[in-house]
Structures are given as C-alpha cells and as structure tokens.
C-alpha positions in Angstrom: 158.0 -12.0 -52.3 158.5 -9.6 -55.6 157.0 -6.5 -55.2 154.2 -6.0 -57.5 152.7 -9.7 -54.6 154.2 -7.9 -51.5 151.5 -4.8 -53.3 148.5 -6.6 -53.6 148.8 -7.6 -50.4 148.3 -4.5 -48.6 146.0 -3.0 -51.1 142.7 -4.1 -48.7 144.6 -1.8 -46.4 145.1 0.5 -47.9 141.8 0.9 -49.1 140.5 0.9 -45.3 142.5 3.6 -45.6 141.1 6.1 -47.9 137.7 5.7 -46.4 136.1 8.3 -45.6 134.7 9.4 -41.8 130.8 9.3 -42.9 131.5 5.5 -44.7 132.9 4.1 -41.2 129.5 4.7 -39.1 126.6 3.5 -42.5 129.3 0.4 -42.0 129.1 -0.5 -38.2 125.1 0.6 -38.1 124.3 -2.8 -40.4 126.9 -4.2 -38.1 124.7 -3.6 -35.4 121.9 -3.8 -37.1 122.3 -7.6 -38.0 123.8 -8.4 -34.4 120.3 -7.4 -32.3 117.9 -9.3 -35.1 120.4 -12.3 -35.2 119.4 -11.7 -31.0 116.0 -10.9 -30.9 115.3 -14.0 -33.5 115.6 -16.8 -30.7 112.6 -15.2 -28.1 110.2 -14.3 -31.4 110.4 -17.7 -32.5 110.0 -19.2 -29.6 106.8 -16.7 -27.8 105.2 -17.3 -31.4 105.8 -21.3 -31.1 104.5 -21.2 -27.1 101.6 -19.0 -28.9 100.5 -21.7 -31.1 100.5 -24.5 -28.8 98.3 -22.3 -25.9 95.7 -22.1 -29.2 95.8 -25.1 -30.0 95.0 -26.5 -26.1 92.5 -24.6 -26.2 90.9 -25.7 -29.2 91.3 -29.9 -27.9 89.4 -28.6 -24.3 86.8 -26.7 -26.3 85.7 -28.2 -29.3 84.1 -30.9 -28.1 82.6 -28.7 -25.8 81.2 -26.3 -28.5 80.9 -29.3 -31.4 77.4 -30.9 -29.2 76.3 -27.8 -28.7 75.9 -27.1 -32.0 73.9 -30.9 -32.3 71.3 -28.2 -30.2 68.1 -27.2 -31.9 66.0 -25.1 -29.2 62.0 -23.4 -30.7 60.0 -21.9 -28.5 56.3 -20.7 -28.7 54.7 -17.6 -27.4 51.3 -17.6 -28.4 51.0 -14.7 -31.0 49.6 -11.1 -29.8 49.6 -8.4 -32.6 50.7 -5.3 -30.8 49.0 -2.7 -28.1 47.6 0.4 -28.6 49.5 3.1 -27.0 47.3 3.7 -24.6 47.1 0.6 -23.0 51.2 0.7 -23.1 50.5 4.4 -21.7 47.9 2.9 -19.0 50.7 0.1 -18.1 52.7 2.6 -17.1 50.8 3.8 -14.8 50.6 1.0 -13.0 52.9 0.2 -9.7 54.5 -3.5 -9.4 52.2 -5.7 -7.1 52.7 -8.5 -5.6 50.8 -11.6 -5.5 48.2 -11.6 -3.6 47.0 -15.0 -3.3 47.1 -17.5 -0.3 49.0 -20.5 -0.7 46.6 -23.0 -0.9 46.7 -26.3 1.3 43.9 -28.9 1.0 41.8 -29.4 3.9 40.6 -32.5 5.3 38.2 -34.2 3.0 35.2 -36.3 5.1 34.8 -39.8 3.3 31.4 -41.2 5.1 28.0 -41.6 3.3 30.3 -40.8 0.0 28.2 -42.7 -2.5 30.4 -46.5 -3.9 27.7 -48.2 -5.9 28.4 -46.7 -8.8 32.2 -46.6 -8.6 32.1 -42.5 -8.6 35.6 -42.1 -6.3 37.4 -44.8 -9.2 36.4 -42.6 -12.4 39.8 -41.0 -12.9 40.3 -38.2 -13.3 41.2 -35.8 -15.8 44.9 -33.7 -16.1 44.6 -29.9 -15.3 47.2 -27.2 -15.0 49.9 -27.5 -12.8 49.2 -25.6 -9.4 51.4 -23.5 -9.8 50.4 -21.4 -12.4 46.9 -21.4 -11.3 48.5 -19.5 -8.4 50.5 -17.5 -10.2 48.5 -15.7 -12.0 48.4 -12.1 -9.7 52.4 -12.2 -10.6 51.8 -12.5 -14.8 51.4 -8.4 -15.0 51.5 -8.6 -18.6 48.1 -7.4 -20.9 46.5 -10.0 -23.1 49.0 -13.0 -23.4 46.7 -16.1 -21.9 48.3 -17.0 -18.6 47.8 -19.4 -16.1 45.1 -21.8 -16.0 43.5 -19.7 -19.0 46.1 -21.1 -21.3 43.8 -23.5 -23.3 42.1 -21.0 -24.4 44.8 -20.2 -26.5 44.7 -21.3 -30.4 46.9 -24.2 -29.7 45.3 -24.9 -26.5 41.8 -25.4 -27.3 43.0 -27.8 -30.5 44.8 -29.7 -27.5 42.1 -30.2 -24.8 39.2 -30.4 -27.2 40.7 -33.4 -28.6 42.0 -35.1 -25.2 37.6 -34.2 -23.9 35.7 -34.4 -26.9 35.0 -31.6 -29.7 35.6 -31.8 -33.1 35.2 -29.8 -35.9 31.7 -29.5 -35.8 31.1 -28.2 -32.7 33.7 -25.2 -33.2 32.1 -23.9 -36.6 28.9 -24.5 -34.0 31.0 -21.6 -31.6 32.7 -19.8 -34.0 29.3 -19.4 -35.9 27.4 -18.5 -32.6 30.0 -16.2 -31.4 29.3 -14.4 -35.1 26.0 -14.5 -34.4 26.5 -12.1 -31.1 29.1 -10.3 -33.1 26.4 -9.0 -35.5 23.5 -8.3 -32.9 25.2 -6.7 -29.8 24.5 -3.4 -28.7 26.0 0.3 -30.3 27.5 0.7 -25.6 28.2 -3.3 -26.0 25.2 -4.6 -24.1 22.8 -7.5 -26.0 18.8 -7.7 -25.7 16.8 -4.6 -24.2 15.1 -6.1 -21.1 18.2 -8.0 -20.2 21.1 -5.6 -21.5 23.5 -6.1 -17.8 22.4 -10.1 -18.1 23.4 -10.6 -20.9 26.6 -8.3 -21.1 27.6 -10.4 -18.8 27.2 -13.6 -20.5 28.0 -12.9 -24.3 31.0 -11.5 -22.8 33.0 -14.9 -21.2 31.3 -16.7 -24.3 34.2 -14.8 -25.9 36.8 -14.3 -22.9 36.2 -18.5 -23.5 37.5 -18.6 -26.7 40.3 -16.8 -25.7 39.2 -13.3 -27.1 40.8 -9.8 -25.8 40.8 -6.7 -27.0 42.8 -7.0 -29.5 42.1 -9.5 -31.0 41.4 -10.0 -35.1 37.9 -10.5 -36.1 36.4 -10.1 -32.0 38.3 -7.5 -30.7 36.1 -4.7 -30.4 33.2 -6.8 -29.3 35.1 -8.0 -26.4 36.2 -4.4 -25.6 32.4 -3.2 -26.3 31.0 -5.3 -23.2 34.1 -5.5 -20.9 33.6 -1.0 -21.2 29.9 -1.3 -20.8 30.3 -3.9 -17.8 32.6 -1.7 -16.1 30.5 1.0 -16.7 28.1 -0.8 -14.5 30.1 -2.3 -12.1 31.3 1.1 -10.4 27.7 3.1 -11.0 26.9 0.0 -8.9 28.5 1.7 -5.3 25.0 4.1 -5.6 22.5 1.2 -5.6 23.1 -0.6 -2.5 20.0 -3.1 -3.8 21.4 -3.9 -7.0 19.5 -7.8 -8.8 21.4 -9.9 -7.3 21.5 -11.9 -10.2 22.8 -10.0 -12.6 25.1 -8.2 -10.6 27.6 -12.4 -10.0 26.7 -12.6 -13.6 28.5 -9.3 -14.7 31.1 -9.5 -11.5 31.9 -12.5 -12.4 32.4 -11.3 -16.3 35.0 -9.0 -15.0 36.5 -10.9 -12.6 37.3 -13.6 -15.2 38.3 -10.5 -18.3 40.9 -9.4 -15.6 42.4 -13.0 -14.4 42.4 -13.5 -18.6 43.8 -9.8 -19.7 45.3 -8.3 -16.7 44.5 -4.9 -17.9 44.2 -3.0 -15.4 41.2 -0.6 -16.3 38.5 -3.6 -15.3 40.2 -4.0 -11.7 38.3 -1.6 -9.9 35.3 -2.6 -11.1 35.9 -6.1 -10.2 37.0 -5.4 -7.0 33.9 -3.1 -6.8 31.0 -5.5 -7.6 33.3 -7.7 -5.5 33.2 -6.1 -2.4 29.4 -6.8 -2.7 29.2 -9.7 -3.2 31.4 -10.6 0.0 28.8 -7.5 2.5 25.3 -10.2 0.6 26.4 -12.6 1.9 24.1 -14.5 4.7 25.5 -15.6 7.9 24.8 -19.1 7.1 26.9 -18.8 3.6 24.2 -18.4 1.0 22.9 -15.5 -0.9 18.9 -13.8 -2.3 17.8 -11.9 -4.5 18.7 -8.4 -3.8 20.7 -9.2 -1.4 18.8 -9.5 1.7 20.0 -10.8 4.2 16.3 -13.0 5.6 16.5 -16.7 6.9 15.0 -16.6 3.4 18.1 -18.5 0.8 18.4 -19.4 -2.6 21.2 -21.5 -4.5 20.4 -19.9 -7.7 21.2 -16.7 -6.4 23.7 -18.2 -4.5 26.1 -20.1 -7.8 26.4 -16.9 -9.8 27.6 -15.6 -6.6 30.3 -18.6 -6.4 31.9 -18.3 -9.5 32.5 -14.9 -9.6 34.3 -15.0 -6.4 36.4 -18.6 -7.9 37.5 -15.6 -11.0 38.0 -12.6 -8.8 40.2 -15.2 -6.2 42.3 -16.9 -8.6 42.3 -13.4 -10.3 44.0 -11.8 -7.0 41.9 -9.7 -5.4 42.3 -7.6 -2.8 38.7 -7.1 -1.7 38.9 -8.7 2.5 36.9 -11.2 3.1 36.5 -13.0 -0.6 38.4 -16.5 1.6 36.5 -16.2 4.3 32.7 -16.3 1.4 33.9 -18.8 -0.6 34.5 -21.5 2.4 31.4 -19.6 4.2 30.1 -20.9 0.3 31.3 -24.3 1.0 29.4 -24.5 4.6 26.0 -23.5 3.7 25.9 -25.9 -0.1 26.9 -29.1 2.5 24.4 -28.6 4.9 21.9 -26.4 4.5 20.9 -26.9 0.7 21.8 -30.0 0.2 19.9 -33.0 1.4 19.5 -37.1 0.5 21.9 -36.8 -3.0 20.0 -33.4 -3.7 20.5 -29.9 -3.6 17.5 -28.1 -2.8 16.3 -24.3 -4.6 15.0 -22.4 -1.0 14.5 -25.4 0.9 16.8 -29.2 1.1 17.0 -31.3 -1.5 13.6 -29.3 -3.3 14.2 -28.0 -6.5 14.5 -28.8 -10.6 17.8 -30.9 -11.3 19.2 -28.0 -12.3 20.1 -27.0 -8.8 21.8 -30.7 -8.4 23.9 -29.0 -11.0 24.5 -25.4 -9.3 25.3 -27.4 -5.5 28.0 -29.9 -7.2 29.5 -27.4 -9.9 29.5 -25.0 -7.0 31.7 -27.2 -5.1 33.6 -28.9 -7.7 35.7 -24.8 -8.5 36.2 -24.6 -4.3 38.3 -27.7 -4.4 35.6 -29.8 -2.2 34.8 -32.2 -5.1 35.1 -35.9 -3.6 32.6 -34.6 -0.8 30.2 -37.0 -0.2 27.6 -34.6 -1.3 29.4 -32.8 -4.9 29.4 -37.3 -6.2 25.9 -38.1 -4.6 25.5 -34.8 -7.4 27.3 -35.8 -9.7 25.9 -39.6 -9.7 22.1 -38.3 -9.7 23.0 -36.0 -13.2 24.6 -39.0 -14.1 21.5 -41.3 -13.9 18.5 -39.1 -13.8 19.8 -36.5 -16.8 19.8 -35.9 -19.9 20.5 -33.1 -22.8 17.3 -33.5 -25.3 17.1 -29.8 -26.7 12.9 -30.7 -27.4 12.8 -29.8 -23.5 14.4 -26.5 -23.9 10.9 -25.1 -23.5 11.3 -25.1 -19.7 14.0 -22.4 -19.5 15.3 -24.2 -16.2 16.3 -27.5 -18.9 18.7 -25.0 -20.9 19.7 -23.2 -17.1 20.6 -26.7 -15.4 22.6 -28.3 -18.7 25.1 -25.1 -18.7 25.8 -25.9 -15.0 25.2 -30.2 -14.8 27.9 -30.0 -18.3 30.9 -28.7 -16.0 30.4 -30.5 -13.4 29.8 -33.5 -15.3 33.6 -33.0 -17.5 34.8 -31.9 -13.9 33.8 -35.6 -12.3 35.9 -38.0 -14.4 36.8 -39.0 -17.9 33.5 -42.2 -16.8 30.9 -40.0 -16.7 32.1 -37.1 -19.1 31.9 -39.4 -22.6 28.3 -40.4 -21.8 27.2 -36.9 -21.1 29.1 -36.0 -24.0 27.8 -38.2 -26.3 24.1 -36.4 -25.9 24.3 -33.1 -25.4 27.1 -32.2 -27.5 24.9 -33.4 -30.9 21.9 -32.2 -30.0 23.5 -28.2 -29.4 25.4 -28.8 -32.7 21.7 -30.2 -34.2 19.2 -27.7 -33.3 21.5 -25.0 -33.7 19.8 -22.7 -36.3 21.6 -21.2 -40.0 23.2 -18.3 -38.6 24.4 -18.9 -35.4 21.9 -18.4 -32.6 19.4 -21.1 -30.9 15.9 -20.8 -30.6 14.2 -22.8 -27.7 11.6 -25.8 -28.3 8.4 -23.4 -28.2 5.8 -25.5 -26.3 5.7 -28.8 -24.6 4.4 -31.6 -26.4 0.8 -31.6 -27.0 0.6 -27.9 -25.6 -0.6 -25.4 -28.1 2.4 -22.4 -29.4 2.5 -19.5 -27.0 2.6 -15.9 -27.8 4.8 -14.8 -25.2 8.6 -14.7 -26.3 10.5 -13.2 -24.2 13.0 -10.4 -26.1 16.1 -11.7 -24.7 15.1 -15.5 -24.9 18.3 -15.5 -28.0 20.6 -14.6 -26.3 19.3 -16.3 -23.5 19.6 -19.7 -25.9 22.5 -18.9 -27.9 24.9 -17.9 -24.1 24.1 -20.9 -22.9 24.5 -23.3 -25.8 27.6 -21.9 -27.0 29.2 -21.9 -23.5 28.2 -25.3 -23.0 29.8 -26.2 -25.9 33.1 -24.3 -25.3 32.6 -25.9 -21.6 36.5 -28.1 -23.3 39.2 -26.1 -22.9 36.7 -23.3 -20.6 36.6 -25.1 -17.7 38.7 -24.0 -14.5 40.7 -26.6 -13.1 39.1 -27.5 -9.4 41.6 -27.5 -6.9 41.9 -27.1 -3.1 41.4 -23.8 -0.6 43.3 -22.6 1.6 41.6 -24.4 5.3 38.6 -22.6 6.0 39.8 -18.7 8.3 35.5 -18.6 9.6 33.3 -21.6 9.4 29.7 -20.3 9.7 26.6 -23.5 10.4 23.4 -22.9 9.2 21.2 -21.6 11.6 18.4 -20.1 8.9 14.6 -21.4 9.4 13.9 -22.6 5.5 11.5 -22.1 4.0 9.4 -23.0 0.8 8.7 -20.0 -0.7 8.7 -19.8 -4.4 11.0 -18.1 -7.5 10.0 -14.6 -8.3 10.7 -15.9 -11.9 13.6 -13.2 -11.7 15.7 -13.9 -15.7 14.2 -16.3 -15.5 16.3 -18.6 -13.1 15.6 -20.8 -10.9 
C-alpha cells in the first residue's frame, strides 16, 4: 500500500482525535434519544391498537340499543294551566305535606231481591268511569289549579272526549258558554248571585263554572270563580256562630266549596269545607235523613237530604278529615232504602209519596254512594225512564226543573240504553228554550191559566244554573263506586209524618 493510500485510511480516526469533548457528548446524547424512541415505539403502537379495538367493541355492543332508542318518539301532553299568582304560591309553601285520609274502598254486599228485571235494567250497558285508584288518590295531589283525578274530564280535552261519547254537541256547548257568560255578567260585586237567595244561587253558580273546568286562573272566568269562592268561604266560616242555618242553603254552599277544594286543592278552601261538613254530620237524624234547620224531629225530608248527600260525597273524595263523614254517608243509604222508598218510588216526607223529582233525588243519591245496583235505585231508574220527560212548557212548576236536575244525572249513571232516550229529549228542549243572551226563563203559567205577576227575583238564576248543570252532565258527572262496608248501620225507627213542604227556596 502506498503512503498516500495508508494516509487516506487513517483520516477518519484522525478526525475523531480532533473532536472536542463537547462534540462527543452531543453525539452520545443524540444516540441515547434515538434508542429511547425505538424502545418506546412498540408499547405506544400496541396501546393505540388495543384502544381502537376496545372502542370498536363498545360501538358494536351499544350502537344497536342506541339506534333502537332513536326510533321512539315520546310525546307528553298536560293540561295547560297558567302560572300561579305569587300570593297563592306563598300560601302553598306554608301548607304541610299530608298523606291521603281517604279510606280504602271495598264493595259491600248488594241485595238482589225484588230487583225489577222486566225492563232489563240489569242488562243495560254501563258507562266507563275513571280509574278508581285515581278517584281515591285525589288527596295526595297537592298541586293547585291542576284538574286532577276524577275531575280530569272537565278539562278542554276531557269535555270533548266525554261529550262525544255521551251525546253532547256544538249546540249544547254553545248553550253552556252563553249561560256562563250571562252568569259572569250578572254576578253581584260580592261574588254571589241574586238578592233574595244569594248563598244558594252563589253555590249553584259556582258549581256551573267548576263543571266547565274553570278555576281562579281561568282566562275568561277566573275572576268570577275567585269571587264566588271567596263569598261562599266567608259565609261558611261565619256559620260557626249560627247553629240554625237553612239546611238547603247550607248543603248547597258546602257542596260547592267541597267540589272546589277537591278540584283545585287551594288550601284556603279546606277550613270552610270542614266547617260545612261538620255541621252536616252533626245535623243528621238518627235514622239517616235530614230536615229543615237540621232539626232532630220525627219529620224527615228527602229533598233536603239530597243536598247533604252531594256535599258529603264531594267532601269524602276531596279527603275531608271531619270525623263521621263515612258513617253519615252509610246512614243516608239506610234512610233512602228503608225509610224514603216504597213501591218503586221515593217519598218527600212520607215513604214513596212525593213528586217524581223525589224519585230522581233518591235514585241519584244511591248511585253517588255506590248503591246504584240496589233494587231501590234500579226501580227508580225504571220509573223515571217510563214516566218522565223534559218539557220546558212544564217549567211553570219549579219542582219540575228541580227534579230534572236530579233525573238527568240519574239517567246518565243508569246506562247507555236509558240515557240515550233521555238525552234525545232533554238537550233539545233546553237548547231551544234558552234566551239569546244566555239565560233561561220558565214558562209563566200552566196551560190554560192566566199569567201571574208573582215572579221570584231569583228565578233567572235558579233556571239558568239548573239548566246549565244539566247540559254539563256529559262531563260533570262523577263516577259511581262502592263505599266501604258500613261502620255504623242505623235502622229507622221514626214516626213518619205527612207534613207538607214549607216552600223554602221553592224546592221540594
């Protein structure tokens, strides 16, 4: 090898000797970094691959369920209620939570003897009623101004659904609205109606608005309802100092406030309801009936009893905490079956003797408290169906309109066969005879007699409220259900009297 070639081979080694220590350290540092990256690359790639596999597995496992879930669309509808007034909210926040005080319901033994079967009453198809659990759960719903439980049929949708099922139409609903608007325009400043019978007409008036689902927050009728509630509440609270109040008036007022509380749950209504119900329970006779002034005499009065039963029923389903409510209801059943009833009819103040309206009263009251399948109630239905008919020309007798109020409810409870015949007549008669402004005026005189100048001041309110309540029966009626078995059964041992009606409130 030549000297030049040998020198060229040694040049690299010589170059290494020429490097400084800093250069060598830099080269070693770069080498270590490359080695570290090469060692870490494998684990990193492996981890990434495992992560990708896990994600893919989760996708294939979860995706079908998720995809299936996206195919379901849930739509919930609620009754639209306006925002509460702040004052009402403050009252509610002060009200403690309470558990339902409504007793459990169990069907009693129903007697089957002497039941009229020649007209196939037992075979008449019964109408559907709201679920019993919803009926008995009203007390647990503490949200006010939301129509709940059995009163849900009074919402806009409920009125439409039930109306179509049971035979109302645009004509009957327009008549109802005209009546409500007339009542709104003619309400007294204090919330009552009329001057001669402000409390009784106040109760009947409030019932017409409640039947239509109106509350203090309703857009068109809210103020009307609020004023009526305030008037009746104040009146009932004042009765604590007056033990001899008119039993007709007291029963109607208590009925209206009990229904108002059951429907709206407004806490300020409950004390007045309990005051009214306590007086009714205390005023019941030993035989289960009631009389004028809640007198405890041998005389009894089926007409007076009718309003007490309606009030007791409304308070019971609203969750009244007054002792003895259930026992009072049970005693009225005994009274109606054992004392007031005879030979297929109910009497006014003697068994089986009275106007046809009294049979309407007795029949409906038995239906309301779950005894609609008894022979007495079924025979009452048959009597009404076979002998009675609504003719507005007969309203010169105030007892007729009063009786039709009860009969109309009794017939819708009786079943579709009986109801269709009744509905075809009464709704037409009422809508045809309503005045343009929305109220009703009864016929002035019986056929063939001269007109009388004796027209009661409360007549327009009396006629209008009863006619309106009849046209609201399609969605106003409450479901019949069995009350608990009797806690106290009292048989009648009264001396029956033929004493005639005193004519109070023109109601027999």
